[in-house]
N, C-alpha and C positions, 0 to 999 in steps of 0.2 A: 526610407527604412525607419529613421528616429520617430517619424510622426506616426508610423505602423505601430513601433513597440509602445509609444506613450498611449496610442489609442487602445491597443490590447491590454495594456496594463490597468487603465482606467476602466475598461470593461469588466475587470475582475471585480470592481466594488460593488455593482448591483447584484452579480451572481452571488457573492458572499452574503451580502444582505438578504437576498431571497432565501437562501440555505437557512440563515440565523431565524428568519421569521418562520421559516417551514418547521423547523425543529423545535422553536420555542412553542408553537402552537399544538404541536403534536405531543409534546411531553404532557401539556395541560390537559389533553382529552383523554390520556390514559387513566383507566379507573385507579383510584387510590391516590394518595400523596405521600412524600416523604415522612412527613410529621406522623402520619396515621401508621405508616409501616414501622418505622423506627421505635415508636413509643409502645405499639402493641406487639412487637417481634417476640417478645418474652412471654407473651399469654397472659399478662396483668391487665386489671381494669384502668381505663383511663377516662376521666371525665371530659366533656366537651369543652369546659372551661380550660383544662390543662392544654388541650389540642389547639384551642384558638388562641391561648398564650404564646405557645411555641410557634404557631404559624405567624403571629404578629412579629416575633423576634425575628424570624427570617425573611419577613417582608412579603410573605405570601398573602397577607390580607388587603395589600395594595391593588388597585386596578391592574389588569393585564399589561396595559401600554405603558404603565409606570414601571412595572417590573421589567419589561423588555428594555426600556430607554436605559433604566439603571444597569442592566446588564450589558448592553452594547457600549454604553459610556465608560463602563470599566474595562472591556476588551480594548476599546480605543486607546486607554491609557496603559494598557497591558496589565491591568490589574484584574486578574481573572477570580477573584474573590475566594471564599472558602467552600469546602464541601458541604453540603447540607446534611450528609449522613455521619461523617467523622469529624467535621470541624476543622480538618488541617486545610492548609493552603492548597488552591488547586494546582498552581505552578509547580509546587514541591512534589505533589502526586504524580503529576504528569513527567516532571523532569527525571525523576528516578526510574520511571519505565519508558521513557521515550529512547533513551540511549541503546537500551536492549532491543526495543522493535526495529530502531532505526539500523541497528548493527545486523539483525536477522534479515532485514530488507536487502540492505547493500550486499551482504554476501549471497543472498539467494539470486540477487539480479546479476551478480559477477558470474555464478555457476550457470545462469540460465544464457548469458552472452557468450560465455565460453563454449558452450554446447551447441547453441542454435545457430550461431552465424557460420561456423565452419561446416557443420552436418548439413544446415540448409542449401549453403552453397554447391557442396559436394553432390547432395542428392539432385540438384537441377542440372549440374555439369554431366552427372551420369544416369541421366533421366532413362527410365524403364530397364535398367541393368539390376544386379543383385544388390550394388550398393544402394540404389534408389529404394528398392523395396525393404531393405534391411533399416535405413533411416526411417521409412514411413511407418513400419512397424514398431520402431523404438518412439517415434511421436505418438503414434495412437495409442500405445501402452501408457505413456505419460499422460495423455488426456483422458483414459479410461481411470487412472488409479487416482483417488482421493490422497491429497498431502498427507492427512492424518493416518491413512492406512499404511502407506508407505513408511511413515514415521515410526508406527507401530512395528513393522518389519525390521527396521534398523534398530531399534532398542532391543527386540528379541535376538538379533543376530550378535550384538554387543553384549548382551547380558551372557549368552550362552557361551560365546567364544572368549570374551574378555572380562566377564563379571562387570562390565560397566553398567551402571544405572544413572539417570538424568539427577544431577546434584539439586539439592533442595534450595540452596541460596545461589543467586547470581554473583559471579565474580568480574567486576570491571576489567577492561583489558589492560588499564594502566596500573593495575594492582597486581595481576598475574596473567600475562599474555597467553601462556600455553593453557591454563586452565580455563580461560574465558574462550579460547578458540575451540577447545575440545567440548565444550558445552553448547556453542554457538553453531560449529560447523554442520552438526548432524540436522537440525532443524532447518538450515540453509539449503542442505542437499535435499532434504525431502520437499521442500518448497520449491526450490529451483528446478528439480527436474519436471514437474508439471509446467511450470512457468516456461522452460525451455521448450516443451513439446508445442506450446502454442506458437511460440516465435520461430521454431524449426519450420512448421507448416508455413508461416506466413513468408519467411524468407526464400523457402523453396518455390513457392507460387510466384512471389514477386521477381525472383530471379530468372525463372522461366520465362516470364512476360518480358522482362527486360531484354533477354538474349535474343528475341524475335524483333527487337526495334532496328529501325533503318540505321540510326547512328552507331549500332554495335556491328551491323554488317559492314559498313563504310569502314569502321575501325579496323576491321579485319581484312578488308580488300586493301587498305593502304599498306598492308604488310606488317602490322603491330604485332608484337609477341602476343601470344595468347593470355599471358599472365598480366601484361599491362591492359588488354582489353578488359579482362575480369575485375581486376582491381581498381582501374581508374575510371572506366567507362560504364560498367555494369553494376558493379557492387555498391557504388554510392548512391545510385537511383534506386536500387533495390532495396536498400536500407530504410527508405521512408516511411513504409508501412509498418515495418519491425520497430523502428524508433517509437511510434505511437502505441504499439501493443506493449513495449517494455516499459514505456512511460506510465502508462496507464495501470499496468500491473504492480509497478513500484509503489505508485500511491495507494493502490489498494492494500498493499501488503502493510503499509504503516498502521493500519487498524483493523485489519481483516484476517489477523491469524489466530483467531480465537482458539479454533480447535487444535491447531498444531501447538501452540503455547501451553494447552492443557495437557497434551500427549507427552511434551518435554518438560513439563513444570516449570514454564517460564512465565514469570508475573509481568507481562507487557501491556501495551495499550490495548489490545483486543479484549483480553479478560477484564480489564479495568472498565471498558465500555458496556460490556454484558452486565457486568456486576452493578455499575451505576444506574443502566436502566432497569434492572430488577429492583433495585432499591429506590427508584423514583428520585434519584439525586439529580435534580434538576439543572443546577449550576454545572456540574461535573459532566453530565451527559452533553449538555449544550456546547460546552467548550470543547470537548473531544471530537464532537461531530464536525463543529466549525474548524478544527485543527486538520482533520482529515479533508475538508472540502478545500481549505487553504493549499492542501498538498497538491489536490488534483489540479486545481486552477494554476498553480506554479508550475507544475511538471507540463501541463499544456502550453503554458506560455513559452517554456524553455524548447519545448518540441515545435512550436510554430517558427521560433527563430532558428533552430537548427535546419528546419526545411530550406530556407534560403540559402544556407551554407552547403547543403548536400547537393541541392538541385538548382544551378544558376538561372533555369528556365523560369523559376517562381519569381516573380517581383512584387514586392510589397508596395501599396499604395495607401 
């Protein structure tokens, strides 16, 4: 087990290095650069000499391999550099937004888990009854409904009945917990509903498959209580594919809430990523994409470890 964990951990290094190379080259092939966009954004005339001087100041006149090495060496030393657009430290720009995005992602995941696991299990146990059909309609509606559209409906409902509008400024939870939750809970519900729809369908399918396994029939034949058979023998194994979906969705939410953040006026990582790509802010975009990639590989790493705990049949070598 220890060798497996170490091996999986070391495999993350080439994966992240591949992502770093890909995003670095991708940003360089996009037409236009940060200097040209920034200096000409106000419509004024800028000479080639001024552009060249600014590119030299940002290190963009150096060979690509040298720019890449400098960036990676900074990442290794946890020195993310400064934004090429604003000049502010990238760690500060990401830090003030990461808290918000992380909070929405965690709350949305909690909402999804609280909905998906009980409903998916209930639908499997009540297969082809009205309960099963109701759960399936609920989950299909969630799959069909974009999160931003549900978010707009929530805002309209709260605006009409409670005169509530999304606040313009984010309130940290340690400053005012009630104001923070009243601001974050609605985007979490909007995102968590779609998130739960996917997980509910997965939980139902997985549970139906597990309930037909021989060891479940054996457990029932031994006279165990149905509750024990479901919770101890069936549900743990049925959770395996659901955990994969939950983990990947959580990693996606860290940087993928662009539209939902726009609807609820949240200044999170998703909005920052889109903004930095539009501005060709190389260092900011590269660091944000690498952060999302790190989240994905870490979540997958934790999922692989959880597999061994949930299913003793799995043996790591």
